[in-house]
C-alpha positions in Angstrom: 0.0 0.1 -0.1 1.0 3.5 -1.1 2.1 5.4 2.4 0.3 9.0 2.4 1.1 11.8 4.8 -1.9 13.7 6.3 -2.0 16.6 3.9 -2.1 13.6 1.1 -4.8 11.8 2.6 -6.6 14.9 3.1 -6.9 16.5 -0.6 -7.3 12.9 -2.0 -10.8 13.0 0.0 -11.9 16.4 -1.7 -13.2 16.7 -5.4 -12.0 18.1 -8.3 -13.4 21.7 -8.6 -13.1 23.7 -12.1 -11.5 27.2 -11.1 -10.6 30.2 -13.3 -7.6 32.2 -12.5 -7.5 35.3 -14.8 -8.0 34.0 -18.6 -6.9 30.1 -17.3 -9.5 27.4 -16.9 -8.1 25.0 -14.2 -9.3 21.7 -12.0 -8.2 22.0 -8.6 -7.9 20.5 -5.3 -6.9 22.7 -2.4 -6.5 21.5 1.6 -5.7 23.7 3.8 -4.7 22.8 7.3 -4.0 24.8 10.5 -0.2 26.0 9.5 0.0 23.9 6.0 -1.6 23.4 2.9 -1.4 21.0 -0.1 -2.2 22.2 -3.9 -3.2 20.4 -6.9 -4.1 22.1 -10.2 -4.3 20.8 -13.6 -5.1 21.8 -17.2 -5.9 18.2 -18.5 -2.8 18.3 -20.0 -0.6 18.7 -17.0 -0.7 19.0 -13.7 0.9 20.7 -10.8 1.2 20.4 -7.2 3.0 21.7 -3.9 2.8 21.2 -0.6 4.1 23.4 2.4 4.8 23.1 5.9 4.7 25.3 8.9 8.6 26.3 8.6 8.4 26.6 5.0 5.4 28.9 5.3 7.1 31.3 7.7 10.5 31.0 5.5 8.5 32.0 2.1 6.4 34.5 4.4 9.4 36.4 5.4 10.8 36.6 1.9 8.0 37.8 0.5 6.5 40.6 2.9 9.6 41.9 4.8 7.7 43.7 7.1 5.5 40.8 8.5 6.3 40.3 12.1 3.0 38.2 12.9 3.5 34.5 13.9 2.8 32.1 11.2 -0.5 31.0 12.6 -2.1 34.5 12.3 -0.9 35.2 8.8 -1.9 31.9 7.6 -5.3 32.1 9.0 -5.4 35.1 6.6 -4.0 33.3 3.5 -6.4 30.3 3.8 -9.8 33.1 4.3 -8.6 34.3 0.8 -6.9 31.9 -0.8 -9.2 28.9 -0.3 -12.5 29.9 -1.6 -11.0 31.0 -4.9 -9.2 27.3 -4.8 -12.5 25.3 -3.9 -14.8 26.8 -7.0 -16.4 29.1 -4.4 -17.7 32.9 -5.4 -15.1 35.4 -5.0 -15.8 37.6 -2.5 -15.0 41.1 -3.6 -14.7 42.9 0.0 -11.2 40.9 0.5 -9.7 42.9 -2.7 -7.4 39.8 -2.9 -5.9 39.3 -6.6 -4.7 36.5 -8.3 -2.4 35.9 -11.3 -0.9 32.8 -12.8 2.9 32.9 -14.6 4.5 30.1 -16.4 8.1 29.5 -15.3 9.2 26.4 -18.0 7.2 23.8 -16.7 6.6 25.1 -13.3 3.2 27.3 -12.5 2.8 30.0 -10.0 -0.2 31.4 -8.7 0.6 34.8 -7.0 -1.8 36.1 -4.5 -1.9 39.8 -3.4 -4.3 41.0 -0.2 -4.1 43.1 2.7 -3.5 42.1 5.8 -4.4 44.7 8.8 -4.1 47.4 6.4 -0.8 46.3 4.9 -0.3 44.4 1.6 0.4 40.9 2.2 2.2 38.7 -0.7 2.1 35.3 -1.4 2.9 32.7 -4.1 1.9 29.2 -4.8 5.1 28.0 -6.7 3.8 24.7 -8.2 6.0 22.1 -9.8 5.0 19.2 -12.2 3.4 16.6 -10.3 4.9 12.7 -10.8 3.1 10.3 -12.4 2.3 8.4 -9.3 0.3 11.8 -8.0 -1.6 12.3 -11.5 -2.4 8.3 -11.2 -3.7 8.5 -7.2 -5.4 11.7 -7.4 -7.1 11.7 -11.0 -6.4 8.4 -13.1 -7.6 5.5 -11.0 -10.6 7.7 -9.2 -11.6 8.8 -12.6 -11.4 5.2 -13.9 -13.3 4.1 -11.0 -16.3 6.6 -11.6 -16.8 5.1 -14.9 -17.1 1.7 -13.9 -19.8 2.8 -11.2 -21.5 4.9 -13.9 -21.3 1.6 -15.8 -22.9 -0.5 -13.3 -25.7 2.1 -12.8 -26.5 2.1 -16.2 -26.8 -1.9 -15.9 -29.3 -1.9 -12.7 -31.1 1.2 -14.7 -31.6 -0.8 -17.8 -32.6 -4.0 -15.7 -34.9 -1.8 -13.9 -36.7 -0.5 -17.3 -37.0 -4.1 -18.5 -39.2 -5.1 -15.2 -41.1 -1.7 -15.6 -42.1 -2.8 -19.0 -43.1 -6.7 -17.9 -45.4 -5.0 -15.2 -46.8 -2.4 -17.8 -47.8 -5.5 -20.0 -49.1 -7.3 -17.1 -51.3 -4.3 -16.7 -52.6 -4.2 -20.4 -53.2 -8.0 -20.5 -55.6 -7.5 -17.7 -57.8 -4.9 -19.6 -55.8 -2.0 -18.1 -55.7 1.0 -20.6 -53.5 4.1 -21.1 -55.6 7.2 -20.7 -53.1 9.4 -22.5 -51.9 8.3 -25.5 -48.6 11.0 -25.4 -47.5 8.6 -22.7 -47.2 5.9 -24.6 -43.5 4.4 -24.8 -42.3 1.5 -26.7 -40.6 -1.5 -25.0 -37.0 -0.9 -24.0 -34.3 -2.5 -25.7 -30.9 -2.0 -24.7 -29.1 -3.0 -27.8 -31.1 -0.4 -29.5 -30.7 2.3 -27.1 -27.0 1.7 -27.2 -26.5 1.9 -30.7 -28.7 5.3 -31.1 -26.8 6.8 -28.2 -23.3 6.4 -30.2 -24.7 7.0 -33.1 -26.8 10.2 -32.2 -26.4 11.6 -29.1 -22.7 11.0 -28.8 -21.6 13.2 -31.7 -23.6 16.3 -30.1 -21.3 15.8 -26.9 -18.0 16.3 -29.1 -17.4 20.2 -27.8 -17.6 18.5 -24.3 -14.7 16.7 -24.6 -12.2 19.5 -23.7 -14.6 20.9 -21.4 -13.1 21.2 -17.5 -16.8 21.5 -16.1 -16.9 18.6 -13.1 -20.7 19.3 -11.9 -21.8 18.7 -8.2 -23.2 15.5 -9.1 -19.8 14.4 -10.6 -18.2 15.5 -7.6 -20.5 13.8 -5.2 -19.4 10.3 -7.1 -16.0 11.1 -7.0 -16.0 11.7 -3.4 -17.7 8.7 -2.8 -16.1 6.4 -4.8 -12.7 7.6 -3.4 -14.2 7.2 0.1 -14.8 3.3 -0.5 -11.1 2.7 -2.3 -9.6 4.5 1.1 -11.6 2.1 3.1 -11.0 -0.8 1.3 -7.0 0.0 1.4 -7.4 0.8 5.1 -8.8 -2.9 6.0 -6.2 -4.4 3.9 -3.3 -2.8 5.9 -4.7 -3.7 9.1 -5.9 -7.4 8.2 -3.4 -10.1 9.3 -1.4 -11.7 6.5 0.6 -14.9 5.9 3.8 -12.8 5.7 3.7 -11.2 8.7 2.3 -13.9 10.7 5.0 -15.6 13.2 4.9 -18.3 15.7 7.0 -18.1 18.5 7.3 -22.0 20.1 7.4 -22.3 24.2 10.9 -22.4 25.4 11.4 -26.4 26.3 13.8 -27.2 28.5 16.8 -29.9 27.5 15.4 -32.6 29.9 12.0 -32.2 28.2 10.5 -35.7 26.7 9.5 -35.2 23.4 7.1 -37.4 24.1 5.2 -34.5 26.1 4.8 -32.0 23.4 1.6 -31.6 21.8 0.9 -33.7 19.1 0.6 -31.5 16.6 4.1 -30.1 17.1 5.8 -33.7 17.5 8.0 -34.1 14.3 6.7 -37.3 12.1 7.9 -40.5 13.5 9.1 -43.3 11.1 8.0 -47.0 12.0 11.9 -48.2 12.1 12.8 -45.2 14.4 9.4 -45.7 16.5 10.5 -49.6 17.1 13.9 -48.5 18.1 12.6 -45.6 20.1 10.2 -47.9 22.1 13.1 -50.4 22.7 14.8 -47.9 24.6 12.1 -47.0 26.5 11.4 -50.7 27.4 15.0 -50.8 28.6 14.8 -47.6 30.5 12.2 -49.0 32.6 14.0 -52.1 33.2 16.7 -50.4 34.5 14.4 -48.2 36.6 12.5 -51.4 38.2 16.0 -52.9 38.8 17.2 -50.0 40.7 13.7 -49.9 42.8 14.1 -53.5 43.5 17.6 -53.0 45.4 16.9 -52.5 48.8 19.3 -49.9 50.7 20.4 -52.0 53.8 22.8 -50.5 56.6 26.3 -51.3 56.0 26.6 -53.2 59.0 24.4 -55.8 58.3 24.9 -58.7 56.7 23.9 -59.2 53.2 22.4 -62.5 51.3 23.5 -61.3 47.9 21.4 -64.5 46.6 18.2 -63.6 48.6 18.4 -59.9 47.3 19.3 -60.3 44.0 16.4 -59.3 41.5 15.0 -61.5 39.0 16.0 -61.0 35.5 12.5 -60.3 33.5 12.3 -61.7 30.6 12.4 -58.5 27.4 9.3 -58.0 26.4 9.5 -56.6 22.6 7.1 -55.2 20.1 6.1 -58.4 18.8 5.4 -61.7 21.0 
């Protein structure tokens, strides 16, 4: 899973919105935190980005505003209040007296802002650099492909619903129902015919929309919903246990611990020959233990009749009798 910091996660949850700066139309995503921001701009041919932290913001503000003495939290709140509405597609508030200007420097894009902070001119520059392919894929290509799949699924469900509606209407007709207004009469829905008519008749009329940067509210809502589902699925996959990171730590077993006392599931497989040998060794150990228990411990002074206390030899019992 691709790792993303907080601004990246926050901007991923936002939709692309159409913005106009000067005579240039763009799609924008802008996240403003307490003392940080992340900005994405695209004209569908290029994508630019910039991410700034508290220290970087303070340094640039000092370079652009030599007389600025306010803490970063204060002037960043002002920057957010004048820049966020413009970069989120909201109507521009004329009372802020903020002016935006775009400049190209090679492959870089700079959005310059001039406003007033406490009666003093305040300048800021969003210095955007070309976004890497991974960002373009993550922020635009993958979500938009997912949106097309969702729309296709929606079309399939609507087509199936129309077929069921036609069957319902036909049942009414067969049971004597009559349409009171002839203008409401429709032909039964045929998916193949509808698709052919859409491609040959409707689609050519939409050719002018191919270069359009409009991203209406319904598409924005669908984009956000699709991204939310994708993020939740990634989060579930990242926290679910996998075979790769599963580890088993066996119990510490003392050297004198007999293998036979281990759980059956952890015992190594034993061949028939090894089993006979182990059984024979166990039998010999048992005989030696019996011999040691049979010999009594007598006082040293007492005479010992060895013939009477010698244990009887037990006949060895093998596996096969």
